[in-house]
C-alpha positions, 0 to 999 in steps of 0.5 A, a space after each residue: 691169339 689176337 689183341 683183345 682191343 681188336 675185339 672192341 671194334 665189333 658190336 658183339 664185344 663192345 661193352 664187355 669188360 677187358 678181362 672178358 675180352 682178354 679171355 675171348 681173345 685168347 681163344 681167337 685167331 685171324 684166318 685169311 681167305 680168298 675169293 672162291 674158298 668154301 669156308 663153311 659147309 651146311 650140315 658140318 659141325 659148327 666149331 668156330 664162331 666167325 666174324 668177317 673182318 674184311 672181304 665178303 662171304 656169300 651165305 648159301 642155303 641148300 634147297 630141298 631139290 638140291 639147288 643152292 641159293 645165295 641168301 645174303 653176303 656177309 661183310 666186315 663186322 657180320 657174324 657167320 657160323 653162329 651155330 657154334 653157340 646153339 645146339 646142335 652145333 651144326 652149320 645151317 648154311 654154307 659160306 663161300 668167299 667172294 672177295 679176299 678177306 680175313 675172319 676172326 675165328 673164335 673157338 666155339 666150345 671154349 666160348 660156350 664154356 665162358 658163357 656157362 660160367 658167366 650168365 651175363 656174358 652169355 646173355 650179351 652174346 646171345 642178344 647180339 646173335 639174335 639181333 644179327 639173325 633178325 637182320 638176316 631174316 629181314 633181309 631175306 624177306 625183302 629179297 623174297 618180296 623183290 623176287 615176286 
């Protein structure tokens, strides 16, 4: 379990009441990782929502021909493994640590149950996840345009 006040530092949780933060903190742990650690594997079950607290994680997509390409680098405050909140709860990308760091790991099934019981919480979290995905897609567009 991690301190609930720690979660307030992240935009996903900044406006949540302390009672809700306490519940999320109870299903959260800190995980250390090293550069080179493969943290996520595309296609695997998405069991935890992860927030990069420190360090850097490259988000990697597998192309149809088997090649892997780095789509972006997630850094402090970025959410990865958002698939833990969305059916079919499978990771859509891989993740490899490129700088030693720490992740906040939130148990996906319990977080989904909390959202089911509190529609306002679910809406707040999904709005923030959608913003993060929008930003990721914008970054990919810029990257593709620069590659032309």
